[in-house]
Backbone as a ProteinNet text record, in pm:
[ID]
protein_1_A
[PRIMARY]
MAVKWADDAEPRMSRATAEEIAAWGWLLIQGHAAALRDNRGGEAADMLRLARSAAVATGPLGHGDVRIATWGPATVAYKAAEQGVVTDRPDEVLEIAPRLKGGTGSEYHRHRLDVAKAYSMTRRHGRALEVLGEVAAEAPEWIAEQPYARDTLADTIARRRTLTTETRRLADLVGLPL
[TERTIARY]
-1958.4	-2026.5	-1927.7	-1845.3	-1749.1	-1650.8	-1610.6	-1516	-1580.6	-1705.4	-1775.4	-1788.3	-1827.6	-1841.2	-1706.6	-1601.2	-1467.2	-1428.3	-1456.6	-1427.1	-1505.2	-1633.7	-1718.3	-1674.7	-1625.4	-1591.1	-1444.2	-1364.4	-1220.7	-1197.7	-1132.1	-1116.4	-1000.3	-1010.5	-897.4	-808.7	-694	-610.8	-571.2	-555.5	-512.4	-622.5	-747.5	-858.8	-944.7	-926.1	-1013	-982.9	-1086	-1066.6	-1014.5	-959.9	-912.4	-1028.4	-1146.3	-1262.4	-1301.9	-1294.1	-1326.1	-1224.3	-1099.3	-994.5	-1013.1	-1046	-1068.2	-1188.7	-1295.5	-1413.7	-1377.5	-1301.5	-1254.6	-1167.3	-1079	-993	-1072.8	-1177.4	-1261.1	-1330.3	-1376.3	-1437.5	-1335.8	-1213.3	-1108.1	-1081.6	-1083.3	-1063.1	-1175.5	-1297.9	-1410.1	-1396.3	-1354.2	-1330	-1216.1	-1112.3	-999.3	-1048	-1129.7	-1181.2	-1264.1	-1349.9	-1432	-1347.2	-1249.5	-1163.8	-1082.6	-1033.1	-959.3	-1045.4	-1166.6	-1256.4	-1306.7	-1291.9	-1331.9	-1210.8	-1096	-974	-926.1	-936	-885.9	-770.7	-659.9	-547.1	-487.8	-480.5	-424.1	-506.8	-638.2	-727.2	-718.7	-714.1	-704.8	-577	-467.2	-338.4	-343.4	-404.6	-416.3	-497.3	-608.3	-693	-623.3	-549.9	-477.5	-367.8	-300.6	-196.4	-257	-371	-436.7	-486.6	-538.7	-585.2	-468.4	-352.3	-232.8	-197.3	-205.5	-176.1	-272	-399.7	-499.3	-469.9	-431.6	-403.6	-280.3	-180.9	-61.9	-98.6	-183.3	-223.1	-300.8	-384.3	-467.6	-404.4	-325.2	-280.7	-401.4	-383.4	-497.9	-591.3	-720.5	-814.4	-856.1	-913.4	-951.9	-1067.5	-1140.6	-1257.5	-1359.8	-1477.3	-1582	-1664.8	-1731.6	-1814.1	-1735.2	-1802.3	-1735.2	-1643.2	-1686.8	-1605.7	-1485.6	-1508.5	-1401	-1300.2	-1348.7	-1261.5	-1157	-1183.1	-1086.7	-990	-1005.9	-923.4	-779.5	-686.2	-546.8	-455.8	-326.4	-231	-241	-268.5	-277.5	-394.1	-507	-623.1	-593.1	-525.3	-488.9	-391.6	-301.8	-208.9	-284.6	-386.4	-467.5	-533.1	-584.3	-651.4	-550.9	-430.2	-325.8	-292.3	-289.1	-263.4	-377.5	-500.6	-617.4	-606.4	-544	-527	-462.6	-371.4	-306.3	-401.8	-501	-601.2	-688.6	-734.1	-825.5	-759.8	-632.2	-561.7	-488.4	-518.1	-459.3	-307.3	-259.6	-117	-100.9	-128.7	-126.6	8.5	115.7	248.1	262.6	192.9	196.7	136.1	26.2	-38.4	57.8	118.5	206.4	335.7	375.1	493.3	462.7	344.4	304.1	265.2	204.3	143.9	235.4	361.5	444.2	460.1	449	460.7	331.9	225.1	94.9	44.8	134.3	94.6	55.8	-30.9	-62.2	-172.7	-252.1	-362.7	-480.9	-583	-706.8	-824.7	-940.5	-1061.7	-1093.9	-1209.8	-1261.5	-1176	-1117.1	-1031.5	-910.3	-852	-737.7	-781	-893.5	-942	-970.8	-1026.6	-1054.5	-923.3	-822	-690	-639.1	-656.8	-611.4	-685	-811.8	-882	-816.4	-770.2	-695.3	-567.3	-500.6	-378.3	-411.2	-518.7	-559.3	-591.3	-662.7	-696.3	-568.4	-472.3	-346.4	-272.3	-272.4	-209.3	-283.2	-415	-492.2	-461.9	-450.5	-421.8	-284.4	-191.4	-56.1	-39.7	-151.5	-155.7	-83.7	-78.9	-24.8	-142.6	-215	-343	-328.6	-222.9	-200.5	-187.5	-115.7	-100.7	-234	-311.4	-442.8	-530.8	-531.2	-610.6	-559.8	-429.3	-370.6	-418	-414.6	-457.2	-606.5	-687.1	-830.6	-855.2	-779.3	-791.2	-754.6	-651.7	-612.3	-723.1	-781.4	-890.2	-1009.4	-1039.5	-1151.3	-1128	-1004.1	-973.1	-986.5	-948.9	-953.4	-1093.3	-1170.9	-1300.7	-1401.8	-1440.4	-1530	-1666.1	-1722.1	-1852.9	-1840.9	-1730.4	-1710.3	-1692.1	-1601.8	-1572.3	-1694.1	-1778.7	-1898.4	-1992.1	-1981	-2069.5	-2003.5	-1886.1	-1810.3	-1816.2	-1891.9	-1893.5	-1754.1	-1670.1	-1533.5	-1456.3	-1473.7	-1407.5	-1460.9	-1591.3	-1653.8	-1602.4	-1595.5	-1548.4	-1401.1	-1319	-1177.3	-1158.1	-1232.9	-1225.3	-1272	-1378.5	-1428.5	-1322.7	-1257.1	-1150.6	-1037.6	-1002.1	-891.4	-927.4	-1046.3	-1090.1	-1098.3	-1142.5	-1157	-1023.9	-914.6	-783	-705.7	-769.7	-701.7	-765	-687.1	-737.2	-809.8	-762.3	-822.1	-868.9	-969.7	-1022.9	-984.7	-917.8	-879.9	-996.8	-985.6	-1085.9	-1095.4	-980.9	-978.3	-1047.8	-1025	-1089.3	-1240.5	-1284.4	-1428.3	-1488.1	-1413.2	-1460.5	-1475.4	-1376.7	-1384.8	-1504.5	-1525.2	-1639.2	-1770.5	-1782	-1902.9	-1920.2	-1812.4	-1817.4	-1864.4	-1813.2	-1849.6	-1971.8	-2029.2	-2149.7	-2125.6	-2011.1	-1978.3	-2018.3	-2116.4	-2154.1	-2044.1	-2016.8	-1914.1	-1977
-2354.9	-2371.4	-2352.5	-2247.3	-2221.7	-2337.1	-2395.8	-2507.1	-2627.7	-2655.6	-2767.6	-2743.7	-2622.4	-2590.8	-2599.1	-2552.6	-2561.3	-2707.1	-2790.7	-2933.8	-2994	-2958.2	-3011.2	-2961.4	-2838.1	-2774.9	-2790	-2855.7	-2861.6	-2914.5	-2833.8	-2873.1	-2970.9	-3043	-3124.2	-3030	-2996.2	-2889	-2910.9	-3034.2	-3059.8	-3033.4	-3026.4	-3007.7	-2884.8	-2823.5	-2712.4	-2586	-2505.8	-2374.4	-2278.2	-2168.8	-2066.9	-2017.6	-2004.3	-1957.3	-2056.5	-2186.4	-2288	-2285.9	-2269.3	-2261.6	-2135.5	-2024.5	-1898.5	-1909.1	-1971.1	-1988	-2071.3	-2176.4	-2259.1	-2175.8	-2094.9	-2008.2	-1910.6	-1852.3	-1759.9	-1831.3	-1953.1	-2028.5	-2053.8	-2084.4	-2103.9	-1975.3	-1862.1	-1733.1	-1708.1	-1740.8	-1723.1	-1817	-1940.4	-2034.3	-1987.7	-1931	-1874.9	-1767.5	-1676	-1566.7	-1620.1	-1719.2	-1775.9	-1849	-1925.7	-1999.5	-1903.8	-1795	-1695.1	-1640.4	-1603.8	-1541.9	-1641.5	-1770.4	-1875.2	-1934.1	-1863.8	-1902.9	-2042.9	-2073.7	-2201.4	-2170.1	-2126.4	-2078.2	-2180.1	-2305.5	-2409.5	-2429.2	-2437.5	-2451.9	-2328.6	-2211.5	-2087.7	-2086.8	-2127.3	-2129.5	-2226.8	-2342.3	-2440.1	-2383.8	-2319.8	-2264.4	-2150.7	-2068	-1958.9	-2014.1	-2118.9	-2181.4	-2235.3	-2301.6	-2354.3	-2240.6	-2135.4	-2020.1	-1956.5	-1946.6	-1893.9	-1980.6	-2111.4	-2202.7	-2180.7	-2164.2	-2139	-2007.7	-1906	-1775	-1779.5	-1855.3	-1870.1	-1945.6	-2047.3	-2126.3	-2042.7	-1951.1	-1873.4	-1741.1	-1683.9	-1546.8	-1455	-1324.8	-1234.1	-1258.1	-1267.1	-1294.7	-1167.9	-1073	-946.5	-956.3	-1065.5	-1079.6	-1170.6	-1175.7	-1262.7	-1193.6	-1273.9	-1225.6	-1126.8	-1030.3	-925.1	-984.6	-1083.2	-1142.2	-1215.7	-1293.1	-1367.7	-1272	-1162.2	-1067	-1007.2	-1002.3	-945.4	-1049.8	-1173.5	-1282.8	-1273.4	-1312.2	-1323	-1320.5	-1330.5	-1331.3	-1208.2	-1092.4	-970.7	-980.9	-1032.4	-1045.6	-1139.1	-1248.3	-1340.7	-1272.3	-1192.4	-1117.9	-1017.9	-951.9	-859	-933.9	-1053	-1131	-1182.5	-1210.9	-1251.2	-1134.7	-1014.6	-896.4	-873.8	-892.8	-875.6	-961.8	-1076.3	-1167.5	-1098.1	-1004.4	-932.6	-848.4	-789.2	-711.1	-804.8	-913	-1006.7	-1072.7	-1103.5	-1173.9	-1079.5	-949.9	-847.9	-842.5	-854.2	-839.6	-736.5	-610.3	-506.4	-487.2	-521	-506	-594.1	-708	-793.9	-722.5	-652.1	-577.2	-471.5	-398.2	-288.2	-338.8	-459.9	-519	-559.2	-612.3	-658.4	-542	-439.8	-331.1	-265.3	-237.7	-172.1	-253.3	-384.4	-469.5	-471.8	-415.9	-423.1	-286.8	-193.6	-58.4	-55.8	39.6	67.7	-14.3	-81.8	-159.1	-70.7	-133.8	-64.2	-151.6	-93.8	-169.9	-188.4	-247.9	-258.8	-348.5	-454	-539.8	-460.9	-379.9	-298.5	-193.4	-128.2	-27.8	-91.6	-211.7	-282.5	-310.5	-348.1	-369.2	-239.5	-128.2	0.7	33.9	-6.8	11.5	-73.4	-194.3	-275.4	-204.4	-138.8	-65	50	122.7	232.1	178.4	66.6	6	-35.6	-92.5	-133.5	-12.7	97.2	219.1	266.2	260.7	301.5	210.4	80.3	-16.3	5.7	58.2	83.7	229.2	300.1	437.5	537.4	507	601.6	662.9	743.6	795.6	889.1	965.6	1052.9	974.1	862.1	776.5	711.2	671.3	611.8	711.3	836	939.1	964.4	960.1	980.7	871.6	746.7	636.1	646.3	677	695	807.4	914.8	1026	985.4	901.8	853.1	768.7	679.3	596	684.1	781	871.6	949.2	989.4	1063	973.6	846	752.9	697.2	677.4	611.1	668.8	795.8	857.8	788.4	743.2	676.8	542.8	474.1	343.3	356.9	444.6	456.9	506.4	584.5	635.9	524	407	294	188.6	218.6	117.9	140	56.9	68	52	-27.7	-48.5	83.2	163.1	294.7	384.2	383	464.3	422.3	291.7	242	276	261	293	441.8	524	668.1	704.4	642	668.3	632.5	516.9	476.5	578.5	625.7	720	854.2	903.7	1032.2	1027.4	914.1	901.8	918	896.7	903.2	1030.3	1122.9	1247.5	1365.2	1465.9	1582.8	1682.5	1700.2	1801.4	1738.3	1800.7	1755.8	1857.9	1810.9	1899.1	1910.3	2002.8	2017.8	1889.7	1830.7	1705.3	1592.3	1583.1	1479.8	1500	1624	1652.4	1616.7	1644	1610.6	1458.5	1383.3	1237.1	1186.5	1244.3	1204.1	1229.3	1342.5	1371	1269.1	1237.2	1146	1006.4	955.8	820.4	815.8	932.4	937.4	920.5	967.3	956.8	1085.6	1079.9	1202.2	1242	1371.3	1422.5	1493.8
184	58.3	-57.9	-50.6	-158.2	-172.2	-59.8	-64.4	-131.3	-97.3	-160.3	-309.8	-346.9	-489.5	-560.3	-493.9	-553.7	-573.5	-474.4	-488.6	-604.9	-613.6	-721.5	-859.1	-864.2	-992.5	-1030.9	-945.1	-973.6	-1114.7	-1195.4	-1336.1	-1356.8	-1463.3	-1507.5	-1587.3	-1532.1	-1586	-1731.8	-1773	-1910.8	-2013.5	-1968.9	-2063.1	-2033.9	-1921.3	-1879.7	-1958.5	-1977.5	-2038.8	-1931.6	-1975.9	-1881.7	-1795	-1852.9	-1776.7	-1668.1	-1698.4	-1597.5	-1483.5	-1517.1	-1414.2	-1330.7	-1396.2	-1324	-1230.6	-1275.9	-1189.9	-1067.2	-1087.7	-976.2	-882.5	-939.1	-858.7	-774.1	-833.1	-755.9	-640.7	-664.5	-554.7	-443.4	-481.6	-381.3	-303	-371.5	-303.4	-202.9	-241.7	-149.3	-28.8	-53.1	56.3	145.5	84.7	159.7	255.7	205.5	288.6	405.2	377.6	483.7	587.3	541.4	634.5	721.7	662.4	741.9	853.3	818.3	915.6	1019.2	990.3	1083.7	1156.8	1148.5	1218.7	1180.5	1051.2	999.5	903.3	961.5	883.6	788.5	828.5	742.1	616	633.8	517.7	428.3	490.3	412.5	329.4	389.5	317.6	200.1	220.6	111.9	-4	28.2	-78.1	-151.4	-79.1	-143.4	-235.4	-192	-274.2	-404.2	-394.6	-515	-604.4	-543.1	-621.8	-696.7	-630.9	-699.7	-819.5	-800.8	-911.6	-1027.2	-994.9	-1099.3	-1171	-1095.4	-1155.3	-1244.2	-1204.4	-1287.8	-1415.4	-1403.1	-1520	-1621.5	-1574	-1666.9	-1705.3	-1613.6	-1634	-1619.3	-1641.2	-1632.7	-1751.3	-1723.3	-1831.5	-1904.2	-1832	-1894	-1991.5	-1990.1	-2077.5	-2010.5	-2067.3	-2014.2	-1907.9	-1826.9	-1717.1	-1631.7	-1573.6	-1496.9	-1390.6	-1316.9	-1210.8	-1271	-1375.4	-1438.3	-1504	-1557.2	-1626.6	-1533.6	-1403.6	-1309.3	-1255.5	-1298.9	-1247.5	-1298.3	-1212.8	-1252.8	-1131.3	-1153	-1041.3	-951.7	-1009	-925.6	-828.2	-874.1	-785.8	-670.1	-697.1	-589.1	-492.7	-544.4	-457.7	-370.5	-425.7	-345.3	-229.7	-258.6	-154.2	-50.6	-93.4	2	94.9	40.2	123.6	221.6	175.6	262.8	388.3	375.2	487.4	607.1	582.4	691.8	773.3	708.8	782.7	864.4	802.2	868.8	989.5	978.7	1087	1181.5	1171.2	1258.2	1246	1121.3	1092.8	981.1	1013.8	910.3	843.9	913.1	851.9	727.8	725.2	606.6	485.4	508.6	400.4	348.3	440.6	402	336.9	368.7	304.8	160.3	136.8	3.2	-87.5	-31.2	-109.5	-213	-183.6	-286.4	-414.4	-404.2	-523.1	-605	-551	-617	-663.5	-682.7	-724.2	-870.7	-902.2	-1041.7	-1102.3	-1021.7	-1076.6	-1112.4	-1162	-1194.8	-1154.7	-1151.3	-1126.1	-979.7	-957.3	-820.9	-732.3	-785.9	-702.6	-652.2	-738.8	-698.1	-595.6	-619.7	-524.6	-388.6	-389.4	-263.3	-190.1	-265.7	-206.3	-143.1	-210.5	-156.6	-26.2	-13.3	114.5	223.6	188.1	284.6	327.6	233	265.8	361.3	332.5	421.6	561	566.8	696	770.3	698.6	761.1	817.9	744	796.9	922.4	920.3	1037.8	1157	1130.5	1236.6	1298.5	1219.3	1269.6	1313.6	1327.9	1378.2	1288.2	1160.9	1063	988.9	1063.7	1016.5	897.4	893.4	778.9	649.6	655.7	536.4	501.4	603.4	576.6	501.3	547.4	479.7	338.4	321.7	188.6	91.4	134.9	48.7	18.7	119.8	96.3	-4.4	7.8	-86.2	-228	-243	-375.3	-437.6	-358.5	-410.4	-447.4	-363.5	-392.2	-521.1	-545.9	-669	-791.8	-778.6	-890.9	-916.5	-810.7	-824.2	-725.3	-742.7	-644.4	-632.2	-742.9	-736.5	-663.9	-686.9	-626.1	-475.2	-431.8	-288.7	-210.2	-274.6	-206.5	-162.6	-225.9	-195.5	-105.7	-52.8	21.6	173	245	391.5	452.6	391	440.7	439.9	336.5	330.7	441.2	461	565.9	703	728.8	858.3	882.7	779.6	793	818.5	747.8	769.4	910.5	957.5	1093.3	1197.4	1180.7	1273.5	1274.2	1156.3	1142.7	1204.5	1176.8	1230.9	1383.4	1436.6	1582	1655.1	1586.4	1650.4	1614.7	1544.1	1505.1	1578.7	1602.6	1677.4	1588.9	1468.2	1380.3	1250.8	1194.2	1065.8	959.6	858.1	747.7	650.1	560.3	454.9	372.8	343.5	265.8	341.7	471.1	551.7	553.1	565.2	561.7	425.4	318.6	184.8	169.7	220.1	216.2	296.5	413.6	497	423.9	359.8	281	169.8	100.8	-12.6	28.6	141.4	183.4	275.8	303.7	386	534.3	581.5	723.4	792.8	882.8	954.3	1051.9	1055.3	1147.4	1264.7
[MASK]
++++++++++++++++++++++++++++++++++++++++++++++++++++++++++++++++++++++++++++++++++++++++++++++++++++++++++++++++++++++++++++++++++++++++++++++++++++++++++++++++++++++++++++++++++

């Protein structure tokens, strides 16, 4: 559906507004995510390439509708990193992550959950807990509503022998029964 909508909405770059290009870019990102999860890597790569082009054309918007306001090159980079978790290549996430430090907002926090998941996937559970703790410190209300954070924490706890006070606090925050 996102691919069809992206095709229908593809803007004429010479006349389109930044918001129209950003909306098209978001549709491409949604199509990218669906194609990745459906094991259509070539299509996913094409959509990500076009989304990068849209993000370069607009730059970060920072205004308008909540979804459009988060649009920009950093958001596309976060989604490119997410690809490593989806395709079971966590090292890709961890390779990209240092270049994406210092963001703000829900897109950045979601990316940090991908980093925590990548650490968990590579059996670096202490680092996974550290990243989850950082996100919890920055956005406690946000992380409390994220099933992905709860699942990543559950995976990490299942592979550790002892639970620290901090780990118990995180479990309470995300609603993970111990």
